N, C-alpha and C positions, 0 to 999 in steps of 0.2 A: 411399541406393540410385539413379537415372534412369533417366526410367524414360521407355518409348518415344515418351513423346508427348512430355517437356518436349527428347526426343533433333531431334526430326523439326519441334520448335517454333527452336532453335537451326539447324538446317538451312535453313526458313527465309525464316532471321531472317537468317541467309552472306547467301543468293540475292538472297533484297530487294534485297545493299546494290552485286549489280550495276549495270557501266554497262547504260543502257537498248537499247539496239546492239549487248550480248554474247552470242552461244552462243559456248553450249558445247556437243561431241560425244562418240556417247558410241555408241563401238564401233561395232560394226552398229546400233546402235537409233535412228542419227541426233541431228540435231540440233533448240538449243532453247532456246526466247528461255527468259529466267529468266521470264516468267508457266506457259510449259508444266512448268517444274521444278517450281515452288510443286503447283500439279495433280498434275503425276506425288505430287511427298513425300506431300499428303495424301490421294490417295487409296489413298496405299503402295499403289504396282503396280509392275514389274517396273520398270519405268524408273528409278520416286521409290526405292524400296527400292537399286535403284545406284549415286540419287545421293546416299545413305545413308551405304553403306560407301562411297565414293569421302570425301567430308566427312570422315567420320567418320576414314578414312584417316587425310586431309592434318592432323586437327588431332591426332594423336598423332603422326605424323609431326613438330609445329611443336615442339608439347612432348618432346620426347628429342634437341630441338638445343636449347631450353632446361637443358638438367641440367649 
């Protein structure tokens, strides 16, 4: 079973690969650059949890497309 720490490491690795000038808007939370997103994931705050949720949804969707 994959742990929360492993999931967070995966999400951080995915965010780290984003271009430097890319920003992500997350609903009413605002717009964030990759460094802010990484910090939020590391802190496991509300925004970080939302980022993890979004990334997992994306990965699961991609898995479904590959079947």
